[in-house]
C-alpha positions, 0 to 999 in steps of 0.5 A: 902119053895121050894116044897110048893105052890106059886102064880104068876101074870104077867107070860105072860110077859118078866119078869114074864115068866123068874121068873116063869121058875126059880121058877119051876126049884127051885122046887116050885109048882106054881099057875099062874094067867092069865087074859084070858083063852086062855093064859093058853094053851100058857104057858102050851105048852111052852117047858120050862113049859110043863114038869112041867105041866106033873109033876102036879106042875103047875095050873092056875086061870083066874083073868080077872081084878086084880085091883078090890077089892077081885080079889085074895080072892079065888085064894090065897088059900093054897099059901105060897108065892106070886110073884106079877109081873103084872103091865102096861108098858109105852105104848102110851095112851090118858088116862095114869091114866086109863091105867097105874096109876090105874092098877098098884096101884090098882093091888098092893093093891088088891093082898095085901089085899087078902093076908091078908085073908090067914094065910098060906102066909108068903112072898109077893114079888113085882116087883117094879123098880129103877124108883120108887125112882126118879123123871123124871129129875133125870131119863132122865137128870141125878142126880150126887149128890143124892145117891139112896138106897132102902129106898129112896122115892119120896117126894112129891109124884107124882100127875096128870097131869101124863105126857108122858107114860114113866113119867106115868110109873115112877109115877105108880111105885112110887105110888105103892111103897108108897101104899105098905109102907102104907099097911105095916104100917097100916095093920100090915100083918102077912106076910112080903114084899120084893120089887125087884127094877131093872133098864132096864131089858135086856136079852133073852126073852123065849116067843119071837118067832120073832126077831122084838118082841124083840124091843117091850120090854126093850131089845130095848135099846141095840138092837136099837143101834146095829141096827143103830138107833140114839136115841135122848136124854138120857136114865137112865143108869141103867140095870139089866140082866133078869137072875138076876131079876128072881133069886132075885124074887125067892130067895126073897121067902125064909123067912129064908135067906131074911129079909122081909119088905125091897127092893133090888136095882138090878143095874149092873155095880155099880157106874154108869158105864153102857155105852149103846153104849158098845153094839156096842163093844159086837156086834163086839166082839161076833157076828162079823159074824152077823155084816159082814152079815148086821144082826147087822148094828151098828151105833146107839147111845143113851145118858146115864143119870147117877144116883148114885145107892147103890145096895151093899145090893143086892149083899150081899144077892143074890151075884154078878150081871151080867154085862151090856155086859153079858146082851147085849150078851144074847139078841143079841144072841137071836136076831141073832138066830131068824133073821137067822131063818127068813132069811132062 
């Protein structure tokens, strides 16, 4: 499939940009969907994308509202693979159904139904999440008894009220995954679908230019600890290095190597061994100078909520995943680099 045209949504986000970069490096031609025309220049001029623009292997299409029926009907012309990454993050909102649930659900069904119109498409890859498989108590408190696999589904499905923004996000992923399953069973598409299911995605974010911006993403999980924040409660102890997320998305486009209509859990440190506060060890071992300078003050805490996640099939297909410590080293390196530049 490399060398052929693929389509990507969500390329202006942390995960989407990493996947876009990986796809271009793998030799794909890419049509990038953006919501606003102004976003085109941001992507075109980026140091990692500009060389591919010059080669003529990047094109753009503006899709203002990805949730409406037919939004992608014309945009998917001549495409062989689709990477659907765009989905709302758990930002504070007074209306989680309007701002989180429906955009995630309708964005997924919209692009799948549009793909039915294009016989050239052979594979659709969707950014799901490990949180699609678990309810809020399992995620925030822990679940030592259930083995979660890519085939696990929430039963019953979540319904309103949607709870906090974080709970609404969990629910949106569960409902979107269910909608994808239903689509496969009822529409019998000519293409196959792969769901990529990461945990907290951690690592260098190439769109970021200011250190504080790193704290607006899932990178805040380890960063807050090394910056001295004492977080209350627990967080799901499931993480994925951004490099592995990008690699799995692009690898899943290959219909010869990756069987479709399945999911892949991307969980580093298999067996529930992630300890968030190991970020402090990484800071001391790899960035001792920054600790001494006060850039990384240390002293933060975060509790670990453990689940049993079986991601063995993922490593069989995509190879070994990077560790939590490697992910922390990646993002701390970027934070220190940016912080020192700002302090000059």
